[in-house]
PyMOL Python script that loads the backbone (N, CA, C, O; Angstrom):
from pymol import cmd

cmd.read_pdbstr("""\
ATOM      1  N   UNK A   1     108.610 -39.738  18.245  1.00  0.00           N
ATOM      2  CA  UNK A   1     107.978 -38.446  18.213  1.00  0.00           C
ATOM      3  C   UNK A   1     106.535 -38.621  18.693  1.00  0.00           C
ATOM      4  O   UNK A   1     105.864 -39.571  18.287  1.00  0.00           O
ATOM      5  N   UNK A   2     106.061 -37.741  19.531  1.00  0.00           N
ATOM      6  CA  UNK A   2     104.703 -37.835  20.044  1.00  0.00           C
ATOM      7  C   UNK A   2     103.718 -37.297  19.018  1.00  0.00           C
ATOM      8  O   UNK A   2     103.979 -36.304  18.339  1.00  0.00           O
ATOM      9  N   UNK A   3     102.581 -37.975  18.921  1.00  0.00           N
ATOM     10  CA  UNK A   3     101.521 -37.560  17.993  1.00  0.00           C
ATOM     11  C   UNK A   3     100.302 -37.107  18.793  1.00  0.00           C
ATOM     12  O   UNK A   3     100.076 -37.566  19.913  1.00  0.00           O
ATOM     13  N   UNK A   4      99.541 -36.223  18.221  1.00  0.00           N
ATOM     14  CA  UNK A   4      98.278 -35.805  18.831  1.00  0.00           C
ATOM     15  C   UNK A   4      97.274 -36.937  18.723  1.00  0.00           C
ATOM     16  O   UNK A   4      97.389 -37.796  17.849  1.00  0.00           O
ATOM     17  N   UNK A   5      96.292 -36.938  19.607  1.00  0.00           N
ATOM     18  CA  UNK A   5      95.265 -37.969  19.550  1.00  0.00           C
ATOM     19  C   UNK A   5      94.422 -37.824  18.287  1.00  0.00           C
ATOM     20  O   UNK A   5      94.172 -36.716  17.813  1.00  0.00           O
ATOM     21  N   UNK A   6      93.996 -38.951  17.761  1.00  0.00           N
ATOM     22  CA  UNK A   6      93.064 -38.981  16.639  1.00  0.00           C
ATOM     23  C   UNK A   6      92.299 -40.286  16.716  1.00  0.00           C
ATOM     24  O   UNK A   6      92.726 -41.229  17.381  1.00  0.00           O
ATOM     25  N   UNK A   7      91.172 -40.338  16.037  1.00  0.00           N
ATOM     26  CA  UNK A   7      90.358 -41.542  15.956  1.00  0.00           C
ATOM     27  C   UNK A   7      90.036 -41.794  14.493  1.00  0.00           C
ATOM     28  O   UNK A   7      89.598 -40.896  13.774  1.00  0.00           O
ATOM     29  N   UNK A   8      90.262 -43.041  14.059  1.00  0.00           N
ATOM     30  CA  UNK A   8      89.996 -43.432  12.673  1.00  0.00           C
ATOM     31  C   UNK A   8      89.351 -44.814  12.639  1.00  0.00           C
ATOM     32  O   UNK A   8      89.615 -45.636  13.517  1.00  0.00           O
ATOM     33  N   UNK A   9      88.506 -45.085  11.637  1.00  0.00           N
ATOM     34  CA  UNK A   9      87.931 -46.424  11.494  1.00  0.00           C
ATOM     35  C   UNK A   9      88.974 -47.382  10.926  1.00  0.00           C
ATOM     36  O   UNK A   9      89.878 -46.979  10.194  1.00  0.00           O
ATOM     37  N   UNK A  10      88.829 -48.652  11.277  1.00  0.00           N
ATOM     38  CA  UNK A  10      89.729 -49.677  10.755  1.00  0.00           C
ATOM     39  C   UNK A  10      89.005 -50.546   9.735  1.00  0.00           C
ATOM     40  O   UNK A  10      87.822 -50.347   9.457  1.00  0.00           O
ATOM     41  N   UNK A  11      89.726 -51.501   9.188  1.00  0.00           N
ATOM     42  CA  UNK A  11      89.118 -52.401   8.203  1.00  0.00           C
ATOM     43  C   UNK A  11      88.011 -53.249   8.816  1.00  0.00           C
ATOM     44  O   UNK A  11      87.118 -53.707   8.102  1.00  0.00           O
ATOM     45  N   UNK A  12      88.056 -53.465  10.131  1.00  0.00           N
ATOM     46  CA  UNK A  12      87.004 -54.247  10.781  1.00  0.00           C
ATOM     47  C   UNK A  12      85.892 -53.364  11.342  1.00  0.00           C
ATOM     48  O   UNK A  12      85.088 -53.800  12.166  1.00  0.00           O
ATOM     49  N   UNK A  13      85.861 -52.103  10.877  1.00  0.00           N
ATOM     50  CA  UNK A  13      84.807 -51.137  11.215  1.00  0.00           C
ATOM     51  C   UNK A  13      84.763 -50.776  12.693  1.00  0.00           C
ATOM     52  O   UNK A  13      83.728 -50.354  13.208  1.00  0.00           O
ATOM     53  N   UNK A  14      85.886 -50.943  13.366  1.00  0.00           N
ATOM     54  CA  UNK A  14      86.035 -50.504  14.749  1.00  0.00           C
ATOM     55  C   UNK A  14      86.862 -49.225  14.716  1.00  0.00           C
ATOM     56  O   UNK A  14      87.860 -49.146  14.001  1.00  0.00           O
ATOM     57  N   UNK A  15      86.452 -48.230  15.484  1.00  0.00           N
ATOM     58  CA  UNK A  15      87.226 -47.000  15.558  1.00  0.00           C
ATOM     59  C   UNK A  15      88.407 -47.195  16.498  1.00  0.00           C
ATOM     60  O   UNK A  15      88.256 -47.706  17.608  1.00  0.00           O
ATOM     61  N   UNK A  16      89.575 -46.784  16.041  1.00  0.00           N
ATOM     62  CA  UNK A  16      90.778 -46.836  16.858  1.00  0.00           C
ATOM     63  C   UNK A  16      91.184 -45.416  17.197  1.00  0.00           C
ATOM     64  O   UNK A  16      91.239 -44.546  16.328  1.00  0.00           O
ATOM     65  N   UNK A  17      91.471 -45.191  18.486  1.00  0.00           N
ATOM     66  CA  UNK A  17      91.960 -43.895  18.952  1.00  0.00           C
ATOM     67  C   UNK A  17      93.376 -44.070  19.471  1.00  0.00           C
ATOM     68  O   UNK A  17      93.682 -45.036  20.169  1.00  0.00           O
ATOM     69  N   UNK A  18      94.213 -43.146  19.130  1.00  0.00           N
ATOM     70  CA  UNK A  18      95.590 -43.212  19.595  1.00  0.00           C
ATOM     71  C   UNK A  18      95.642 -43.198  21.117  1.00  0.00           C
ATOM     72  O   UNK A  18      96.526 -43.817  21.710  1.00  0.00           O
ATOM     73  N   UNK A  19      94.706 -42.498  21.759  1.00  0.00           N
ATOM     74  CA  UNK A  19      94.708 -42.421  23.229  1.00  0.00           C
ATOM     75  C   UNK A  19      94.529 -43.793  23.871  1.00  0.00           C
ATOM     76  O   UNK A  19      94.919 -43.986  25.023  1.00  0.00           O
ATOM     77  N   UNK A  20      93.941 -44.759  23.141  1.00  0.00           N
ATOM     78  CA  UNK A  20      93.766 -46.099  23.692  1.00  0.00           C
ATOM     79  C   UNK A  20      95.070 -46.883  23.723  1.00  0.00           C
ATOM     80  O   UNK A  20      95.120 -47.980  24.280  1.00  0.00           O
ATOM     81  N   UNK A  21      96.115 -46.336  23.135  1.00  0.00           N
ATOM     82  CA  UNK A  21      97.416 -47.003  23.118  1.00  0.00           C
ATOM     83  C   UNK A  21      98.442 -46.254  23.967  1.00  0.00           C
ATOM     84  O   UNK A  21      99.647 -46.435  23.793  1.00  0.00           O
ATOM     85  N   UNK A  22      97.966 -45.417  24.882  1.00  0.00           N
ATOM     86  CA  UNK A  22      98.894 -44.689  25.759  1.00  0.00           C
ATOM     87  C   UNK A  22      99.775 -45.686  26.504  1.00  0.00           C
ATOM     88  O   UNK A  22      99.301 -46.716  26.981  1.00  0.00           O
ATOM     89  N   UNK A  23     101.046 -45.370  26.595  1.00  0.00           N
ATOM     90  CA  UNK A  23     101.995 -46.245  27.270  1.00  0.00           C
ATOM     91  C   UNK A  23     102.586 -47.306  26.364  1.00  0.00           C
ATOM     92  O   UNK A  23     103.457 -48.065  26.788  1.00  0.00           O
ATOM     93  N   UNK A  24     102.128 -47.372  25.119  1.00  0.00           N
ATOM     94  CA  UNK A  24     102.654 -48.326  24.150  1.00  0.00           C
ATOM     95  C   UNK A  24     103.347 -47.566  23.028  1.00  0.00           C
ATOM     96  O   UNK A  24     103.081 -46.388  22.793  1.00  0.00           O
ATOM     97  N   UNK A  25     104.226 -48.256  22.355  1.00  0.00           N
ATOM     98  CA  UNK A  25     104.800 -47.690  21.144  1.00  0.00           C
ATOM     99  C   UNK A  25     103.851 -47.978  19.989  1.00  0.00           C
ATOM    100  O   UNK A  25     103.358 -49.097  19.847  1.00  0.00           O
ATOM    101  N   UNK A  26     103.600 -46.982  19.179  1.00  0.00           N
ATOM    102  CA  UNK A  26     102.756 -47.140  18.004  1.00  0.00           C
ATOM    103  C   UNK A  26     103.545 -46.632  16.799  1.00  0.00           C
ATOM    104  O   UNK A  26     104.007 -45.491  16.779  1.00  0.00           O
ATOM    105  N   UNK A  27     103.688 -47.490  15.808  1.00  0.00           N
ATOM    106  CA  UNK A  27     104.350 -47.111  14.568  1.00  0.00           C
ATOM    107  C   UNK A  27     103.258 -46.725  13.583  1.00  0.00           C
ATOM    108  O   UNK A  27     102.424 -47.554  13.218  1.00  0.00           O
ATOM    109  N   UNK A  28     103.260 -45.484  13.158  1.00  0.00           N
ATOM    110  CA  UNK A  28     102.297 -45.003  12.175  1.00  0.00           C
ATOM    111  C   UNK A  28     103.001 -44.892  10.835  1.00  0.00           C
ATOM    112  O   UNK A  28     104.039 -44.241  10.719  1.00  0.00           O
ATOM    113  N   UNK A  29     102.431 -45.531   9.829  1.00  0.00           N
ATOM    114  CA  UNK A  29     102.958 -45.291   8.486  1.00  0.00           C
ATOM    115  C   UNK A  29     101.806 -44.863   7.598  1.00  0.00           C
ATOM    116  O   UNK A  29     100.706 -45.411   7.663  1.00  0.00           O
ATOM    117  N   UNK A  30     102.079 -43.898   6.790  1.00  0.00           N
ATOM    118  CA  UNK A  30     101.074 -43.287   5.930  1.00  0.00           C
ATOM    119  C   UNK A  30     101.389 -43.658   4.487  1.00  0.00           C
ATOM    120  O   UNK A  30     102.540 -43.603   4.055  1.00  0.00           O
ATOM    121  N   UNK A  31     100.361 -44.033   3.759  1.00  0.00           N
ATOM    122  CA  UNK A  31     100.546 -44.369   2.346  1.00  0.00           C
ATOM    123  C   UNK A  31      99.414 -43.753   1.540  1.00  0.00           C
ATOM    124  O   UNK A  31      98.300 -43.618   2.045  1.00  0.00           O
ATOM    125  N   UNK A  32      99.683 -43.374   0.288  1.00  0.00           N
ATOM    126  CA  UNK A  32      98.694 -42.621  -0.475  1.00  0.00           C
ATOM    127  C   UNK A  32      97.520 -43.423  -1.019  1.00  0.00           C
ATOM    128  O   UNK A  32      96.417 -42.887  -1.129  1.00  0.00           O
ATOM    129  N   UNK A  33      97.725 -44.701  -1.364  1.00  0.00           N
ATOM    130  CA  UNK A  33      96.636 -45.431  -2.010  1.00  0.00           C
ATOM    131  C   UNK A  33      96.845 -46.936  -1.855  1.00  0.00           C
ATOM    132  O   UNK A  33      97.968 -47.432  -1.953  1.00  0.00           O
ATOM    133  N   UNK A  34      95.751 -47.651  -1.613  1.00  0.00           N
ATOM    134  CA  UNK A  34      95.809 -49.113  -1.507  1.00  0.00           C
ATOM    135  C   UNK A  34      96.183 -49.753  -2.836  1.00  0.00           C
ATOM    136  O   UNK A  34      95.822 -49.272  -3.910  1.00  0.00           O
ATOM    137  N   UNK A  35      96.912 -50.844  -2.727  1.00  0.00           N
ATOM    138  CA  UNK A  35      97.196 -51.736  -3.855  1.00  0.00           C
ATOM    139  C   UNK A  35      97.966 -51.072  -5.006  1.00  0.00           C
ATOM    140  O   UNK A  35      97.732 -51.373  -6.176  1.00  0.00           O
ATOM    141  N   UNK A  36      98.873 -50.179  -4.659  1.00  0.00           N
ATOM    142  CA  UNK A  36      99.785 -49.633  -5.664  1.00  0.00           C
ATOM    143  C   UNK A  36     101.164 -50.228  -5.396  1.00  0.00           C
ATOM    144  O   UNK A  36     101.436 -50.629  -4.265  1.00  0.00           O
ATOM    145  N   UNK A  37     102.037 -50.301  -6.389  1.00  0.00           N
ATOM    146  CA  UNK A  37     103.325 -50.976  -6.203  1.00  0.00           C
ATOM    147  C   UNK A  37     104.148 -50.442  -5.022  1.00  0.00           C
ATOM    148  O   UNK A  37     104.642 -51.224  -4.209  1.00  0.00           O
ATOM    149  N   UNK A  38     104.295 -49.139  -4.927  1.00  0.00           N
ATOM    150  CA  UNK A  38     105.098 -48.574  -3.838  1.00  0.00           C
ATOM    151  C   UNK A  38     104.488 -48.817  -2.472  1.00  0.00           C
ATOM    152  O   UNK A  38     105.191 -49.144  -1.516  1.00  0.00           O
ATOM    153  N   UNK A  39     103.182 -48.657  -2.385  1.00  0.00           N
ATOM    154  CA  UNK A  39     102.494 -48.863  -1.106  1.00  0.00           C
ATOM    155  C   UNK A  39     102.522 -50.329  -0.699  1.00  0.00           C
ATOM    156  O   UNK A  39     102.629 -50.642   0.487  1.00  0.00           O
ATOM    157  N   UNK A  40     102.428 -51.224  -1.666  1.00  0.00           N
ATOM    158  CA  UNK A  40     102.485 -52.649  -1.372  1.00  0.00           C
ATOM    159  C   UNK A  40     103.857 -53.017  -0.822  1.00  0.00           C
ATOM    160  O   UNK A  40     103.955 -53.772   0.146  1.00  0.00           O
ATOM    161  N   UNK A  41     104.912 -52.493  -1.428  1.00  0.00           N
ATOM    162  CA  UNK A  41     106.271 -52.755  -0.941  1.00  0.00           C
ATOM    163  C   UNK A  41     106.426 -52.237   0.485  1.00  0.00           C
ATOM    164  O   UNK A  41     106.980 -52.925   1.343  1.00  0.00           O
ATOM    165  N   UNK A  42     105.935 -51.026   0.737  1.00  0.00           N
ATOM    166  CA  UNK A  42     106.023 -50.446   2.076  1.00  0.00           C
ATOM    167  C   UNK A  42     105.265 -51.303   3.090  1.00  0.00           C
ATOM    168  O   UNK A  42     105.802 -51.632   4.148  1.00  0.00           O
ATOM    169  N   UNK A  43     104.029 -51.663   2.775  1.00  0.00           N
ATOM    170  CA  UNK A  43     103.215 -52.462   3.692  1.00  0.00           C
ATOM    171  C   UNK A  43     103.844 -53.827   3.940  1.00  0.00           C
ATOM    172  O   UNK A  43     103.835 -54.316   5.070  1.00  0.00           O
ATOM    173  N   UNK A  44     104.388 -54.444   2.899  1.00  0.00           N
ATOM    174  CA  UNK A  44     105.032 -55.752   3.058  1.00  0.00           C
ATOM    175  C   UNK A  44     106.259 -55.650   3.955  1.00  0.00           C
ATOM    176  O   UNK A  44     106.563 -56.587   4.694  1.00  0.00           O
ATOM    177  N   UNK A  45     106.961 -54.534   3.900  1.00  0.00           N
ATOM    178  CA  UNK A  45     108.106 -54.330   4.781  1.00  0.00           C
ATOM    179  C   UNK A  45     107.684 -54.340   6.239  1.00  0.00           C
ATOM    180  O   UNK A  45     108.353 -54.947   7.075  1.00  0.00           O
ATOM    181  N   UNK A  46     106.579 -53.674   6.551  1.00  0.00           N
ATOM    182  CA  UNK A  46     106.069 -53.700   7.923  1.00  0.00           C
ATOM    183  C   UNK A  46     105.547 -55.091   8.282  1.00  0.00           C
ATOM    184  O   UNK A  46     105.767 -55.560   9.399  1.00  0.00           O
ATOM    185  N   UNK A  47     104.868 -55.746   7.364  1.00  0.00           N
ATOM    186  CA  UNK A  47     104.366 -57.101   7.608  1.00  0.00           C
ATOM    187  C   UNK A  47     105.516 -58.060   7.900  1.00  0.00           C
ATOM    188  O   UNK A  47     105.435 -58.869   8.824  1.00  0.00           O
ATOM    189  N   UNK A  48     106.578 -57.971   7.118  1.00  0.00           N
ATOM    190  CA  UNK A  48     107.711 -58.882   7.273  1.00  0.00           C
ATOM    191  C   UNK A  48     108.425 -58.706   8.604  1.00  0.00           C
ATOM    192  O   UNK A  48     109.045 -59.648   9.098  1.00  0.00           O
ATOM    193  N   UNK A  49     108.349 -57.526   9.188  1.00  0.00           N
ATOM    194  CA  UNK A  49     108.992 -57.244  10.484  1.00  0.00           C
ATOM    195  C   UNK A  49     107.986 -57.202  11.629  1.00  0.00           C
ATOM    196  O   UNK A  49     108.338 -56.808  12.741  1.00  0.00           O
ATOM    197  N   UNK A  50     106.735 -57.602  11.374  1.00  0.00           N
ATOM    198  CA  UNK A  50     105.680 -57.469  12.370  1.00  0.00           C
ATOM    199  C   UNK A  50     105.993 -58.222  13.663  1.00  0.00           C
ATOM    200  O   UNK A  50     105.724 -57.713  14.751  1.00  0.00           O
ATOM    201  N   UNK A  51     106.555 -59.422  13.558  1.00  0.00           N
ATOM    202  CA  UNK A  51     106.891 -60.175  14.767  1.00  0.00           C
ATOM    203  C   UNK A  51     107.904 -59.428  15.630  1.00  0.00           C
ATOM    204  O   UNK A  51     107.823 -59.467  16.858  1.00  0.00           O
ATOM    205  N   UNK A  52     108.853 -58.753  14.999  1.00  0.00           N
ATOM    206  CA  UNK A  52     109.824 -57.957  15.740  1.00  0.00           C
ATOM    207  C   UNK A  52     109.138 -56.780  16.435  1.00  0.00           C
ATOM    208  O   UNK A  52     109.433 -56.487  17.594  1.00  0.00           O
ATOM    209  N   UNK A  53     108.231 -56.109  15.736  1.00  0.00           N
ATOM    210  CA  UNK A  53     107.493 -55.016  16.367  1.00  0.00           C
ATOM    211  C   UNK A  53     106.719 -55.525  17.584  1.00  0.00           C
ATOM    212  O   UNK A  53     106.683 -54.857  18.617  1.00  0.00           O
ATOM    213  N   UNK A  54     106.098 -56.705  17.467  1.00  0.00           N
ATOM    214  CA  UNK A  54     105.349 -57.276  18.587  1.00  0.00           C
ATOM    215  C   UNK A  54     106.274 -57.575  19.759  1.00  0.00           C
ATOM    216  O   UNK A  54     105.937 -57.286  20.907  1.00  0.00           O
ATOM    217  N   UNK A  55     107.441 -58.153  19.475  1.00  0.00           N
ATOM    218  CA  UNK A  55     108.410 -58.447  20.541  1.00  0.00           C
ATOM    219  C   UNK A  55     108.801 -57.169  21.270  1.00  0.00           C
ATOM    220  O   UNK A  55     108.981 -57.168  22.488  1.00  0.00           O
ATOM    221  N   UNK A  56     108.931 -56.091  20.522  1.00  0.00           N
ATOM    222  CA  UNK A  56     109.298 -54.800  21.110  1.00  0.00           C
ATOM    223  C   UNK A  56     108.116 -54.081  21.745  1.00  0.00           C
ATOM    224  O   UNK A  56     108.275 -52.997  22.306  1.00  0.00           O
ATOM    225  N   UNK A  57     106.931 -54.681  21.659  1.00  0.00           N
ATOM    226  CA  UNK A  57     105.739 -54.111  22.279  1.00  0.00           C
ATOM    227  C   UNK A  57     105.095 -52.990  21.493  1.00  0.00           C
ATOM    228  O   UNK A  57     104.395 -52.151  22.059  1.00  0.00           O
ATOM    229  N   UNK A  58     105.328 -52.970  20.188  1.00  0.00           N
ATOM    230  CA  UNK A  58     104.794 -51.890  19.356  1.00  0.00           C
ATOM    231  C   UNK A  58     103.602 -52.365  18.531  1.00  0.00           C
ATOM    232  O   UNK A  58     103.545 -53.512  18.088  1.00  0.00           O
ATOM    233  N   UNK A  59     102.661 -51.456  18.339  1.00  0.00           N
ATOM    234  CA  UNK A  59     101.562 -51.680  17.410  1.00  0.00           C
ATOM    235  C   UNK A  59     101.923 -50.989  16.100  1.00  0.00           C
ATOM    236  O   UNK A  59     102.614 -49.971  16.105  1.00  0.00           O
ATOM    237  N   UNK A  60     101.463 -51.535  14.984  1.00  0.00           N
ATOM    238  CA  UNK A  60     101.743 -50.943  13.680  1.00  0.00           C
ATOM    239  C   UNK A  60     100.412 -50.583  13.036  1.00  0.00           C
ATOM    240  O   UNK A  60      99.535 -51.433  12.881  1.00  0.00           O
ATOM    241  N   UNK A  61     100.271 -49.329  12.666  1.00  0.00           N
ATOM    242  CA  UNK A  61      99.049 -48.845  12.028  1.00  0.00           C
ATOM    243  C   UNK A  61      99.396 -48.239  10.679  1.00  0.00           C
ATOM    244  O   UNK A  61     100.248 -47.354  10.593  1.00  0.00           O
ATOM    245  N   UNK A  62      98.748 -48.706   9.639  1.00  0.00           N
ATOM    246  CA  UNK A  62      98.871 -48.103   8.320  1.00  0.00           C
ATOM    247  C   UNK A  62      97.690 -47.185   8.084  1.00  0.00           C
ATOM    248  O   UNK A  62      96.547 -47.566   8.338  1.00  0.00           O
ATOM    249  N   UNK A  63      97.949 -45.985   7.603  1.00  0.00           N
ATOM    250  CA  UNK A  63      96.900 -44.980   7.439  1.00  0.00           C
ATOM    251  C   UNK A  63      96.897 -44.469   6.004  1.00  0.00           C
ATOM    252  O   UNK A  63      97.931 -44.090   5.454  1.00  0.00           O
ATOM    253  N   UNK A  64      95.704 -44.469   5.415  1.00  0.00           N
ATOM    254  CA  UNK A  64      95.526 -43.973   4.059  1.00  0.00           C
ATOM    255  C   UNK A  64      94.136 -43.367   3.956  1.00  0.00           C
ATOM    256  O   UNK A  64      93.311 -43.525   4.856  1.00  0.00           O
ATOM    257  N   UNK A  65      93.885 -42.680   2.866  1.00  0.00           N
ATOM    258  CA  UNK A  65      92.589 -42.014   2.724  1.00  0.00           C
ATOM    259  C   UNK A  65      91.553 -42.854   1.985  1.00  0.00           C
ATOM    260  O   UNK A  65      90.481 -42.341   1.665  1.00  0.00           O
ATOM    261  N   UNK A  66      91.827 -44.108   1.706  1.00  0.00           N
ATOM    262  CA  UNK A  66      90.855 -44.973   1.041  1.00  0.00           C
ATOM    263  C   UNK A  66      89.721 -45.372   1.977  1.00  0.00           C
ATOM    264  O   UNK A  66      89.704 -44.990   3.147  1.00  0.00           O
ATOM    265  N   UNK A  67      88.779 -46.143   1.450  1.00  0.00           N
ATOM    266  CA  UNK A  67      87.660 -46.590   2.289  1.00  0.00           C
ATOM    267  C   UNK A  67      87.963 -47.951   2.923  1.00  0.00           C
ATOM    268  O   UNK A  67      88.927 -48.619   2.549  1.00  0.00           O
ATOM    269  N   UNK A  68      87.132 -48.351   3.880  1.00  0.00           N
ATOM    270  CA  UNK A  68      87.365 -49.592   4.624  1.00  0.00           C
ATOM    271  C   UNK A  68      87.421 -50.818   3.723  1.00  0.00           C
ATOM    272  O   UNK A  68      88.255 -51.697   3.940  1.00  0.00           O
ATOM    273  N   UNK A  69      86.558 -50.897   2.721  1.00  0.00           N
ATOM    274  CA  UNK A  69      86.551 -52.045   1.814  1.00  0.00           C
ATOM    275  C   UNK A  69      87.859 -52.127   1.033  1.00  0.00           C
ATOM    276  O   UNK A  69      88.428 -53.210   0.889  1.00  0.00           O
ATOM    277  N   UNK A  70      88.331 -51.009   0.537  1.00  0.00           N
ATOM    278  CA  UNK A  70      89.599 -50.961  -0.187  1.00  0.00           C
ATOM    279  C   UNK A  70      90.754 -51.390   0.706  1.00  0.00           C
ATOM    280  O   UNK A  70      91.632 -52.134   0.271  1.00  0.00           O
ATOM    281  N   UNK A  71      90.759 -50.923   1.960  1.00  0.00           N
ATOM    282  CA  UNK A  71      91.816 -51.302   2.908  1.00  0.00           C
ATOM    283  C   UNK A  71      91.784 -52.798   3.195  1.00  0.00           C
ATOM    284  O   UNK A  71      92.828 -53.446   3.269  1.00  0.00           O
ATOM    285  N   UNK A  72      90.584 -53.340   3.357  1.00  0.00           N
ATOM    286  CA  UNK A  72      90.450 -54.766   3.650  1.00  0.00           C
ATOM    287  C   UNK A  72      90.971 -55.607   2.487  1.00  0.00           C
ATOM    288  O   UNK A  72      91.699 -56.577   2.700  1.00  0.00           O
ATOM    289  N   UNK A  73      90.607 -55.246   1.277  1.00  0.00           N
ATOM    290  CA  UNK A  73      91.089 -55.974   0.104  1.00  0.00           C
ATOM    291  C   UNK A  73      92.607 -55.862  -0.012  1.00  0.00           C
ATOM    292  O   UNK A  73      93.268 -56.836  -0.373  1.00  0.00           O
ATOM    293  N   UNK A  74      93.163 -54.701   0.284  1.00  0.00           N
ATOM    294  CA  UNK A  74      94.599 -54.494   0.240  1.00  0.00           C
ATOM    295  C   UNK A  74      95.290 -55.358   1.293  1.00  0.00           C
ATOM    296  O   UNK A  74      96.314 -55.980   1.014  1.00  0.00           O
ATOM    297  N   UNK A  75      94.732 -55.395   2.495  1.00  0.00           N
ATOM    298  CA  UNK A  75      95.321 -56.187   3.578  1.00  0.00           C
ATOM    299  C   UNK A  75      95.313 -57.676   3.258  1.00  0.00           C
ATOM    300  O   UNK A  75      96.258 -58.400   3.572  1.00  0.00           O
ATOM    301  N   UNK A  76      94.234 -58.118   2.631  1.00  0.00           N
ATOM    302  CA  UNK A  76      94.148 -59.546   2.281  1.00  0.00           C
ATOM    303  C   UNK A  76      95.119 -59.882   1.170  1.00  0.00           C
ATOM    304  O   UNK A  76      95.192 -61.034   0.741  1.00  0.00           O
TER     305      UNK A  76
END
""", "prot")
cmd.dss("prot")
cmd.show_as("cartoon", "prot")
cmd.util.cbc("prot")
cmd.orient("prot")
């Protein structure tokens, strides 16, 4: 499904725009809060299949309303 362009900051404080990934597959997954049991299971599912997504040429972006520090701690 096609998504409209948007720009969001990442954990490394770089802004990512969907338009910069034109021509690539981008998997967007949305989660409500960092470091909660359900969100951790969801994120780990994407992490565990990340090599397959790379082989298929897809980028994986997790999106939540937390702040960059919270996202970084969750990712680590």
